[in-house]
KENU-546855 format. One record per residue: residue in one letter; x, y, z negated of N, C-alpha, C in turn. Coordinates in steps of 0.1 Angstrom, whole numbers, padded with zeros to 4 digits, always signed. Each point is the difference from the previous one (the first is absolute). Layout:
AXYZXYZXYZ/...
//
This chain:
M-2450-0235+1721+0013-0003-0005+0010-0005+0012/N-0006-0007+0009+0008-0005+0011+0006+0011+0009/I-0007+0011+0000+0005+0011+0008+0013+0006-0007/L+0000+0000-0013+0011+0006-0007+0013-0009-0001/L-0002-0013+0003+0012-0009-0001+0011+0003+0009/P-0002+0005+0013+0011+0003+0008+0007+0013-0004/L-0006+0008-0009+0007+0012-0005+0011-0003-0011/I-0001-0012-0006+0009-0003-0010+0014-0001+0005/P+0003-0007+0011+0014-0001+0005+0005+0014+0004/V-0009+0008+0006+0004+0013+0004+0003+0009-0011/M-0007-0001-0011+0003+0008-0012+0013-0005-0006/I+0003-0013-0001+0013-0005-0005+0011+0005+0009/W-0002+0000+0013+0011+0004+0009+0002+0015-0001/A-0010+0008-0002+0001+0014-0001+0007+0003-0014/G-0004-0007-0010+0007+0002-0013+0015-0003+0000/N+0003-0011+0008+0014-0004+0001+0008+0011+0007/A-0006+0006+0011+0007+0010+0007+0002+0013-0009/V-0010+0003-0008+0002+0012-0009+0011-0003-0010/V+0000-0012-0006+0010-0003-0010+0014+0000+0006/N+0001-0005+0012+0013+0000+0007+0005+0014+0003/E-0009+0008+0004+0004+0014+0003+0004+0008-0013/L-0007-0003-0011+0004+0007-0012+0012-0006-0007/S+0003-0013+0002+0012-0006-0006+0012-0001+0008/V+0000+0006+0012+0012-0001+0009+0012+0007-0005/E-0002+0010-0008+0012+0008-0006+0004-0007-0013/V-0008-0008-0006+0004-0006-0013+0006-0014+0001/L-0006-0008+0009+0004-0014+0002+0006-0002+0013/S+0009-0010+0000+0006-0004+0013-0010-0009+0007/P+0001-0002+0013-0009-0009+0008+0000-0014-0006/G+0012-0005-0004+0001-0014-0006-0008-0001-0013/A+0001+0011-0008-0007+0000-0013-0015+0001+0003/M-0004+0008+0010-0015+0000+0003-0005-0013+0004/S+0008-0007+0008-0005-0013+0005+0000-0010-0012/F+0010+0000-0009-0001-0009-0011-0012+0003-0009/Y-0003+0013-0003-0011+0003-0009-0013-0004+0007/R-0001+0002+0013-0012-0004+0007-0003-0015-0001/W+0011-0008+0002-0002-0014-0001-0002-0004-0015/A+0006+0006-0009-0002-0003-0014-0015+0003-0004/V-0005+0011+0004-0014+0003-0003-0010-0010+0007/A+0003-0004+0012-0008-0009+0007+0000-0014-0007/T+0012-0004-0004+0002-0013-0007-0008+0001-0013/L+0000+0011-0008-0007+0000-0012-0015+0000+0002/V-0004+0007+0010-0015+0000+0003-0005-0014+0005/L+0008-0007+0008-0005-0012+0006+0003-0012-0009/A+0010+0000-0009+0004-0011-0008-0012-0006-0008/P-0008+0008-0006-0011-0007-0008-0010-0008+0009/F-0003+0005+0012-0009-0007+0009+0007-0013+0005/C+0013+0001+0003+0007-0012+0005+0002-0010-0011/L+0003+0004-0012+0002-0009-0011-0013-0007-0004/H-0011+0008+0000-0013-0006-0003-0004-0010+0010/H+0002+0003+0013-0003-0010+0010+0008-0013-0001/S+0013+0002-0002+0009-0012-0001-0002-0008-0012/L-0004+0006-0011-0003-0008-0012-0014-0007+0000/N-0009+0005+0008-0013-0006+0001+0000-0012+0010/I+0010-0001+0009+0000-0011+0010+0001-0013-0007/G+0008-0001-0011+0002-0013-0007-0012-0004-0008/N-0009+0009-0003-0012-0003-0007-0011-0006+0008/R+0001-0001+0013-0010-0005+0009+0000-0015+0001/
//
């Protein structure tokens, strides 16, 4: 499993490049950046909220 962990960022980066190439005619660069940050916020928010809510319980 440890051998596969370095491949995860590469796959995310490659997927991001493919999505950018496919959406360049549909979205403006500002919209692409906004949606990229929105998805990152939605993915990371549960982990951050869980961590911040558990700190008070210690």
